[in-house]
N, C-alpha and C positions, 0 to 999 in steps of 0.2 A: 342186291339186287335193287331195291329199294333208294338204299345209299347212292347209285350210282345213280338212278332216276332223278335223286334231287339236284347231284351233284350239275346234268345234263339241266336241266330245268335251273338252276342258279347261273350256267353258262348261256343258255339262250338267253336269261330275260336282261345279266348284263351286255350283254351284245345287241338285247335291244335298248338297253340304255346309250350302250355308243352312238348307235343311233337314231334313237332321239336328239344326242349331243349334237352330232354333224347338224341339224334341222333347227338347232337352236330351241328346243321344246323343255320346259322346268320340269318335264316330268323324269328326266333322263337321270336329276339327281335323286330322285325319292326312288327308281329303280334301284338304284345304286346304294342305296343307305341300306334297301332292306336284300341285296344280296350277300352286298358285306356282313349285316349281321347275322343272317343262314351260314358265310365264310366263315364268322368268327366261333361259330357253334359246331363245327365242320373240326376244328383246327384246332380246338380246346380238346375235341372227345379222340384226336388222333396225336393227340399232345403236342402239338406244332404251332407253342407259344409263342414265338417270332412271328406268324404268319398269323397270328393272330391279334396281335398287334400292328403290321399293321394292316391290318383291316380295319382296327380301329380311326390309325390316323388314316385314311382314306374314310371313314367316315366323317368325320372332323372334315377334312376338305371337302365333302359332299352337301355336308350341312352351312357350309361358310360359301359353297358356291351358286348353293340355291340361294340362300340369304345376297347374293352379289345383285345374284340374274334378277330375283325380284324387286331388290332396290334401281337396280336400272333401266327395268323395264316401267318401272313407277314416274321413274326424271321421264323419259324420253315420252310417256304417256302426256305425264304436264307441259317440256315441251309444245308439243303436235299440237295442244290444246289454246296455245297462248298465238 
């Protein structure tokens, strides 16, 4: 029962991250990173190591995406100040 609630919560937070991505909000990456950490834990406990690997790769993409978006935000702010 608790496992299902955790999975439902991770799903809701992940979908919220997708919505924030559509709104171009950096917070989407933070939510996805947190969710993927949760999914990795669930995957490893279930013995689904290939799925855990996929979630780990997605964390790497999320970190990269967050870095790029912040970098681009900074460049846009600098250009608007000129």
